[in-house]
Phi, psi and omega in degrees: 000321179296316179299318180295320180294318179296317179299318180296318180296315181292322178298315179296329180289317188263340183290144175247164179287158179300326181295339181272350188291310181299313176302325178295318177297316181299324183276351183275173176256022187288148173257348183208148177242133174247141179242138163294158183260293187282132183070010172236285177285320178231156180226151172275133185279055176220158182301323180221146183306322183287353174296340173304322182288332174294316177297321179298320179297318178295319180293324177299314182296321177295320185287316188254353172077012175213160184272138168222143181285065185300321179305309181292318181297314181291325180298323182270345191294324183296316178296321179294320179296318178299320178293316180297318184273352182056044178222159179275342184224137185223166179267168179297316176301323178292325176297314182289331175295338180279351177270098187275347186279355180236160182271179187294322179298313180294322180300312181295319180296315181298320181297315179293324180292322177299317178296318179298319179296318177301316180295326180287320188274330188286136178215168183289136169276104191299313183298313180286336174299326178292325176295316177301312181299323179298316179300314181296316182291337178262014174059034174270121180302136183237135170236162181239138187226121186220133167276099188208150179263346179290156183287162176304313182299317181295314182294318177300320178297319178296320180293315179296320178299327180276001175092017180262143175201169172090001178286156182279316183201147177250120178256124182239134185303318183296330178278321185273349185054045177204154181221165179289325187301330175250004175088350186291332179293329177291328174297317179298314181301311182298321180292311184293324182270357179054053182244146164282151183308319182291352180267357180245136172240127183248141182234130178189181187249356182267125182303312183283302189286331184255350183232299185293314183293312177298324179295325175300331181275355183090008179274136174289129185235139178243117179262127174249155181294148175308147189299332180286352174256353184271000000 
C-alpha cells in the first residue's frame, strides 16, 4: 500500500495535462515521438486492466459448465511463465502454457477468448488520440512502444479498430525480448531508429516505464495521468 501511495504521489507530481503535451512537443528538439499503447492511445473499458481476467473467468464457467479460479490462475501465470522461460518478457501462448491446472482444449479456448475480450473492450483514448493525430498531420514520425504479451497482429488490430494509422513501427516487449520497465526496450528503439536520446520524445502513463526509465536514458519523457484519473 505504501509503494502504491508513493507511486500515486510521484505520478501527480510529474504528470502534465493533455493540453500541455502538444506545446511540449513543439518546444522540444525531438525528431520522433513514441507513444505507449495501452492506457495511453487505447484503453480497456473496465476500471482496471486485470478486470479482463474476471470477465474471462465468467466466460469460462459459461463455456465449460464448472468453476475454476481463472482470475487467480491467469493473474499468476505471467510471472510463472517468466520464471519457466527464464526471461523478463513472454508471449500470451507462453503465459497460457504456464497454467497447469487446465487442459489443452481449455487453454486454447481461454487464450482466444482473452483476445476476443480485449477486442471488445479496447477503445480509443480520445484526448491523447488528438495528440497522436496532431503529430501525424504535422509529419512528425511516430513509433509505438509497448510492454505487452499480445501479438503484433493483435495489437495492430486493436489500434486500427481505435482509428490509428500512420505509425512507422510498433515495438513490443515480447517480440524484442526487452521492456520499458527496465529501460532496455528504449535501447532497442534508439539503435533501430538510429537516434540520439535527445532526438526522441516518449509519451505514456507509467511512472517507471514511460517516464523514469526513458529519462535515465536521456530521452525526453512526457508523463500523463492514468486514464481512470483523466
